[in-house]
ROSE-807392 format. One record per residue (C-alpha): z, y, x; residue in three letters. Coordinates in nm, 2 decimals. Layout:
BEGIN
Z	Y	X	ALA
...
This chain:
BEGIN
1.40	0.72	-2.36	MET
1.40	0.40	-2.20	LEU
1.75	0.23	-2.14	SER
1.91	-0.08	-1.90	ILE
1.93	-0.29	-2.24	ASP
1.53	-0.27	-2.26	ASP
1.53	-0.38	-1.89	ILE
1.74	-0.68	-1.96	TYR
1.55	-0.76	-2.25	ALA
1.25	-0.75	-2.04	ALA
1.39	-0.97	-1.76	ALA
1.47	-1.25	-2.02	GLU
1.13	-1.19	-2.20	ARG
0.95	-1.26	-1.84	ILE
1.18	-1.52	-1.74	LYS
0.98	-1.79	-1.62	GLY
0.64	-1.61	-1.65	ARG
0.69	-1.41	-1.34	VAL
0.83	-1.49	-0.99	THR
1.16	-1.42	-0.88	ARG
1.07	-1.28	-0.54	THR
1.32	-1.28	-0.25	PRO
1.51	-0.98	-0.15	THR
1.55	-0.97	0.23	ILE
1.71	-0.77	0.50	ALA
1.45	-0.73	0.77	CYS
1.64	-0.66	1.13	GLN
1.34	-0.61	1.35	SER
1.16	-0.33	1.09	LEU
1.52	-0.17	1.08	SER
1.56	-0.15	1.44	LYS
1.21	-0.01	1.49	ARG
1.27	0.25	1.23	VAL
1.64	0.33	1.30	GLY
1.77	0.25	0.91	ALA
1.90	-0.09	0.76	ASN
1.62	-0.18	0.56	LEU
1.60	-0.44	0.27	THR
1.25	-0.55	0.15	LEU
1.19	-0.70	-0.22	LYS
0.88	-0.90	-0.16	LEU
0.66	-0.82	-0.47	GLU
0.36	-0.90	-0.26	ASN
0.48	-1.25	-0.33	LEU
0.38	-1.24	-0.72	GLN
0.07	-1.47	-0.84	SER
-0.13	-1.15	-0.85	VAL
0.05	-0.99	-0.52	GLY
0.21	-0.69	-0.69	SER
0.51	-0.59	-0.91	PHE
0.24	-0.48	-1.20	LYS
0.26	-0.84	-1.33	GLU
0.59	-0.77	-1.44	ARG
0.50	-0.49	-1.69	GLY
0.20	-0.64	-1.79	ALA
0.38	-0.97	-1.89	ALA
0.66	-0.79	-2.07	ASN
0.41	-0.57	-2.27	ARG
0.20	-0.88	-2.39	LEU
0.50	-1.08	-2.45	ALA
0.58	-0.82	-2.71	MET
0.25	-0.84	-2.90	LEU
0.25	-0.95	-3.28	THR
0.00	-1.24	-3.34	GLU
-0.23	-1.01	-3.53	GLU
-0.24	-0.80	-3.23	GLU
-0.31	-1.07	-3.00	LYS
-0.62	-1.20	-3.22	LYS
-0.76	-0.84	-3.19	ARG
-0.77	-0.88	-2.79	GLY
-0.63	-0.64	-2.54	VAL
-0.80	-0.38	-2.30	ILE
-0.65	-0.16	-2.02	THR
-0.77	0.05	-1.72	VAL
-0.68	0.00	-1.35	SER
-0.78	0.01	-1.00	ALA
-0.65	-0.34	-0.95	GLY
-0.29	-0.46	-0.96	ASN
-0.22	-0.39	-1.33	HIS
-0.57	-0.54	-1.39	ALA
-0.46	-0.86	-1.22	GLN
-0.16	-0.87	-1.41	GLY
-0.30	-0.82	-1.77	VAL
-0.55	-1.04	-1.71	ALA
-0.37	-1.34	-1.57	ARG
-0.11	-1.32	-1.86	HIS
-0.39	-1.26	-2.10	SER
-0.54	-1.60	-1.98	GLN
-0.20	-1.76	-1.98	VAL
-0.15	-1.66	-2.37	MET
-0.51	-1.71	-2.48	ASP
-0.59	-1.34	-2.55	ILE
-0.90	-1.18	-2.49	ASP
-0.89	-0.90	-2.23	ALA
-1.14	-0.64	-2.11	ILE
-1.05	-0.46	-1.80	ILE
-1.19	-0.13	-1.72	VAL
-1.21	-0.04	-1.33	MET
-1.32	0.28	-1.16	PRO
-1.63	0.21	-0.96	LYS
-1.45	0.28	-0.62	PHE
-1.22	-0.01	-0.68	THR
-1.24	-0.23	-0.36	PRO
-1.44	-0.58	-0.43	VAL
-1.14	-0.77	-0.32	ALA
-0.95	-0.64	-0.63	LYS
-1.24	-0.67	-0.85	VAL
-1.33	-1.03	-0.77	ASN
-0.94	-1.13	-0.80	ARG
-0.90	-0.97	-1.15	THR
-1.26	-1.13	-1.26	ALA
-1.11	-1.48	-1.15	ALA
-0.83	-1.44	-1.38	TRP
-1.11	-1.46	-1.67	GLY
-1.12	-1.12	-1.80	ALA
-1.43	-0.95	-1.86	ARG
-1.47	-0.65	-1.59	ILE
-1.63	-0.32	-1.67	ILE
-1.69	-0.09	-1.38	LEU
-1.67	0.25	-1.50	GLU
-1.60	0.62	-1.40	GLY
-1.59	0.76	-1.06	GLU
-1.21	0.80	-1.06	ASP
-0.89	0.67	-1.29	PHE
-0.94	0.96	-1.53	ALA
-1.28	0.88	-1.60	GLN
-1.23	0.50	-1.65	ALA
-0.95	0.59	-1.86	SER
-1.15	0.80	-2.10	LEU
-1.40	0.50	-2.11	PHE
-1.12	0.25	-2.20	ALA
-0.96	0.48	-2.46	ASP
-1.31	0.49	-2.65	GLU
-1.40	0.12	-2.61	LEU
-1.04	0.04	-2.76	ALA
-1.08	0.25	-3.05	ALA
-1.44	0.11	-3.12	LYS
-1.33	-0.26	-3.10	GLU
-0.97	-0.22	-3.24	GLY
-0.82	-0.36	-2.91	ARG
-0.47	-0.29	-2.80	ILE
-0.47	-0.05	-2.51	PHE
-0.20	-0.17	-2.25	VAL
-0.12	0.12	-2.04	HIS
-0.05	0.08	-1.66	PRO
0.25	0.30	-1.67	TYR
0.29	0.55	-1.97	ASP
0.44	0.28	-2.19	ASP
0.82	0.21	-2.20	PRO
0.76	-0.17	-2.26	ALA
0.57	-0.19	-1.87	VAL
0.83	0.06	-1.73	MET
1.08	-0.21	-1.84	ALA
0.93	-0.46	-1.69	GLY
0.88	-0.29	-1.37	GLN
1.24	-0.22	-1.39	GLY
1.33	-0.59	-1.38	THR
1.24	-0.61	-0.99	ALA
1.54	-0.36	-0.93	ALA
1.79	-0.56	-1.13	LEU
1.68	-0.85	-0.87	GLU
1.73	-0.60	-0.59	ILE
2.11	-0.50	-0.70	PHE
2.16	-0.86	-0.77	GLU
2.07	-0.97	-0.41	ASP
2.15	-0.66	-0.19	ALA
2.42	-0.50	-0.05	GLY
2.55	-0.12	-0.09	GLU
2.26	0.10	-0.09	LEU
2.23	0.50	0.00	ASP
1.86	0.50	-0.11	TYR
1.58	0.33	-0.33	LEU
1.24	0.45	-0.19	LEU
0.97	0.37	-0.45	VAL
0.59	0.43	-0.44	PRO
0.47	0.66	-0.72	VAL
0.13	0.67	-0.88	GLY
0.17	0.72	-1.25	GLY
0.55	0.68	-1.25	GLY
0.57	0.34	-1.45	GLY
0.77	0.15	-1.14	LEU
1.01	0.46	-1.05	ILE
1.12	0.51	-1.41	SER
1.24	0.16	-1.44	GLY
1.39	0.15	-1.11	PHE
1.57	0.49	-1.18	ALA
1.71	0.37	-1.52	ILE
1.83	0.05	-1.39	ALA
2.00	0.27	-1.09	ALA
2.15	0.49	-1.32	ALA
2.32	0.23	-1.50	ALA
2.41	-0.02	-1.22	LEU
2.41	0.19	-0.88	ARG
2.44	0.57	-0.99	PRO
2.56	0.63	-0.62	TYR
2.24	0.51	-0.48	THR
1.97	0.79	-0.48	LYS
1.61	0.73	-0.63	VAL
1.34	0.87	-0.40	ILE
0.97	0.87	-0.51	GLY
0.69	0.85	-0.25	VAL
0.33	0.98	-0.29	GLN
0.04	1.02	-0.07	SER
0.00	1.38	0.03	GLU
-0.37	1.35	-0.14	GLN
-0.23	1.25	-0.48	PHE
0.12	1.46	-0.50	PHE
0.08	1.46	-0.88	SER
0.44	1.53	-0.92	TYR
0.44	1.87	-0.75	SER
0.14	1.93	-0.96	MET
0.36	1.88	-1.28	ALA
0.61	2.09	-1.14	GLN
0.34	2.38	-1.11	ASN
0.40	2.42	-0.73	LYS
0.12	2.60	-0.57	ASP
-0.05	2.31	-0.39	LEU
-0.41	2.22	-0.34	PRO
-0.61	2.02	-0.60	VAL
-0.54	1.66	-0.59	LEU
-0.82	1.42	-0.48	GLY
-0.98	1.28	-0.19	GLY
-1.00	0.95	0.01	ALA
-0.68	0.76	0.04	THR
-0.59	0.40	0.19	ILE
-0.31	0.43	-0.09	ALA
-0.57	0.40	-0.41	GLU
-0.31	0.24	-0.60	GLY
-0.10	0.55	-0.63	THR
-0.44	0.78	-0.66	ALA
-0.31	0.91	-1.00	VAL
-0.38	1.27	-1.06	ARG
-0.12	1.30	-1.36	LYS
0.22	1.14	-1.40	LEU
0.26	0.95	-1.73	GLY
0.44	1.15	-2.01	GLN
0.72	0.87	-2.04	TYR
0.77	0.84	-1.66	PRO
0.78	1.20	-1.65	PHE
1.07	1.23	-1.86	GLU
1.27	0.96	-1.70	VAL
1.16	1.12	-1.35	ILE
1.33	1.46	-1.45	LYS
1.65	1.30	-1.56	LYS
1.72	1.02	-1.32	HIS
1.51	1.06	-0.98	VAL
1.67	1.25	-0.73	HIS
1.36	1.35	-0.53	ASP
0.98	1.28	-0.49	ILE
0.83	1.33	-0.16	ILE
0.47	1.33	0.00	SER
0.36	1.12	0.32	VAL
0.04	1.17	0.52	PRO
-0.25	0.91	0.55	GLU
-0.15	0.84	0.91	GLN
0.19	0.76	0.80	ALA
0.07	0.51	0.56	ILE
-0.16	0.33	0.80	GLU
0.14	0.31	1.05	ASP
0.36	0.16	0.80	ALA
0.09	-0.09	0.69	ILE
0.07	-0.22	1.05	THR
0.47	-0.21	1.11	LEU
0.52	-0.43	0.79	THR
0.26	-0.67	0.93	ALA
0.39	-0.68	1.30	GLU
0.78	-0.67	1.22	HIS
0.85	-0.79	0.87	ALA
0.53	-1.05	0.88	LYS
0.41	-0.92	0.53	GLN
0.10	-0.79	0.41	VAL
0.09	-0.47	0.22	THR
-0.18	-0.26	0.07	GLU
-0.17	0.12	0.12	GLY
0.04	0.22	-0.19	SER
0.28	-0.07	-0.11	GLY
0.36	0.09	0.23	ALA
0.43	0.44	0.10	ASN
0.81	0.38	0.10	ALA
0.80	0.27	0.48	LEU
0.56	0.57	0.55	ALA
0.84	0.82	0.40	ALA
1.10	0.69	0.67	ILE
0.84	0.72	0.94	LEU
0.76	1.08	0.83	THR
1.13	1.19	0.77	TYR
1.33	1.00	1.02	PRO
1.62	1.21	1.05	GLU
1.67	1.19	0.66	ARG
1.70	0.83	0.65	PHE
1.85	0.74	1.01	LYS
2.12	0.50	0.99	ASN
2.10	0.49	0.58	LYS
2.09	0.15	0.40	ASN
1.75	0.15	0.21	ILE
1.59	-0.08	-0.03	ALA
1.21	-0.09	-0.13	PHE
0.97	-0.29	-0.29	PRO
0.67	-0.45	-0.08	ILE
0.48	-0.36	-0.40	SER
0.12	-0.50	-0.33	GLY
-0.06	-0.75	-0.11	ALA
-0.42	-0.68	-0.24	ASN
-0.56	-0.49	0.04	ILE
-0.94	-0.57	0.13	ASP
-0.91	-0.76	0.47	THR
-1.20	-0.53	0.63	ARG
-0.93	-0.22	0.56	ILE
-0.67	-0.40	0.67	LEU
-0.84	-0.51	1.02	ALA
-0.96	-0.14	1.05	ASN
-0.62	0.00	0.99	THR
-0.44	-0.23	1.24	LEU
-0.71	-0.14	1.49	LEU
-0.66	0.23	1.40	ARG
-0.29	0.22	1.47	THR
-0.31	0.02	1.79	LEU
-0.53	0.29	1.92	LEU
-0.32	0.57	1.83	ARG
-0.02	0.40	1.97	GLU
-0.22	0.35	2.29	GLY
-0.19	-0.02	2.29	ARG
-0.57	-0.02	2.26	LEU
-0.79	0.19	2.47	LEU
-1.16	0.24	2.55	ARG
-1.25	0.35	2.89	LEU
-1.60	0.46	3.04	ARG
-1.71	0.40	3.37	PHE
-1.97	0.55	3.58	PHE
-2.05	0.29	3.84	ILE
-2.32	0.21	4.12	PRO
-2.55	-0.06	3.99	ASP
-2.49	-0.35	4.25	ARG
-2.36	-0.71	4.23	PRO
-1.98	-0.73	4.19	GLY
-1.87	-0.41	4.07	VAL
-1.80	-0.55	3.69	LEU
-1.63	-0.83	3.85	ALA
-1.40	-0.61	4.06	ASP
-1.31	-0.40	3.77	ILE
-1.24	-0.71	3.56	SER
-0.99	-0.83	3.84	TYR
-0.83	-0.53	3.85	ILE
-0.78	-0.47	3.45	ILE
-0.68	-0.87	3.41	GLY
-0.53	-0.99	3.73	THR
-0.39	-0.69	3.89	GLU
-0.27	-0.49	3.57	MET
-0.24	-0.78	3.32	ASN
-0.45	-0.61	3.03	GLY
-0.70	-0.78	2.80	ASN
-1.05	-0.71	2.78	ILE
-1.17	-0.71	2.44	ILE
-1.53	-0.58	2.46	GLU
-1.79	-0.48	2.73	VAL
-2.08	-0.27	2.71	SER
-2.30	-0.24	3.03	HIS
-2.56	0.02	3.02	GLN
-2.83	0.07	3.28	ARG
-3.15	0.21	3.12	LEU
-3.08	0.52	2.89	PHE
-2.73	0.66	3.00	THR
-2.78	0.82	3.38	THR
-3.02	1.01	3.57	SER
-3.03	0.75	3.86	SER
-3.17	0.42	3.82	VAL
-2.93	0.29	4.07	GLN
-2.60	0.39	3.85	SER
-2.50	0.26	3.50	ALA
-2.24	0.32	3.26	VAL
-1.98	0.08	3.17	LEU
-1.75	0.08	2.86	GLU
-1.46	-0.12	2.81	ILE
-1.21	-0.18	2.52	MET
-0.85	-0.29	2.68	ILE
-0.56	-0.43	2.50	GLU
-0.24	-0.33	2.66	ALA
0.14	-0.36	2.61	ARG
0.22	-0.02	2.54	SER
0.11	0.34	2.60	ALA
0.26	0.31	2.93	GLU
0.11	0.02	3.02	HIS
-0.23	0.17	2.92	SER
-0.19	0.48	3.14	GLN
-0.08	0.24	3.44	GLU
-0.42	0.08	3.37	ILE
-0.61	0.38	3.37	VAL
-0.46	0.53	3.70	GLU
-0.50	0.19	3.88	CYS
-0.87	0.22	3.79	LEU
-0.92	0.59	3.85	GLN
-0.78	0.54	4.21	ALA
-1.10	0.35	4.29	LYS
-1.37	0.46	3.99	TYR
-1.51	0.71	3.83	LYS
-1.33	0.66	3.48	VAL
-1.26	0.87	3.15	GLU
-1.07	0.76	2.83	ARG
-1.29	0.77	2.54	ILE
């Protein structure tokens, strides 16, 4: 079983190799969700994720003979970058196997650290089988992304820093994929803050802990924005730690994860990927459970694809009513578009983002037209005020 001594040893081993990231209280985000939040900014690591800690510790423990054999790992992105970076620093030949679905941004960033990338398998499980076979064939050392005590100890060093920097905590909320991060956190908490409850958070799509507990749930899988935690089975070592030291593991829906990404950007001014937003998503999903509690969690990954980030922000704004699409059925005559623009912008202080004016294919009369406008408003209430003002003069429907 992993011990606190292993985590302290890992902290000494990786000192100077990884960033000691800030631990900050975020009053704006705390006010928004009704809890006292402390954020551990692991998105500021060189590779944008806490995964660098475990990779650095595991590689630092290799013998000279093992270094000459080279290493191989499998990862959807963040662990891959950690292994690639520290292999480059230590002059170790590295192969990274990544599932075919891995976002292009993570593939490119991993390749930039000099490792050889192989895209293989439709999911993490298939990629893992390929990596195991290649490791055996070439005699390479397999650096597991989570089912390895050395990796777990490395991840636990982030918890040591949280306890050094933060005040009293009721909860540590930790994203869970294979279980490496929460294992390190749980061991550190049990030794240093036994009164702090460690809660794991998984996407509903990949609630692997429930499957391990033989609960009657649907088969895991499907599309998820939290691809970093899209693991179908907990690691053996992490599962033993979780059973003993983790108080609970809960699941969160996709929409809550998307909302958490947006809130982190707006209120904490930090970029996080889906799996890194799991902890905040739990607070949004179970507000009464965490109301007024002192909570810390890692912002555990910044490697989100920019297109996905942009779409997520817009989807959240649409759900909150701060973006709205309106369809107008208007007479096709001069001045109508100008009048509508005046009402939205000047009278109601809305911001027009996009306009589509269609005459030819949308109505039965040649003397009429259909107008679609996307508008940015201050709030859902402001959006409704804009709609009601326009409906007083025009035929309008909300799309």
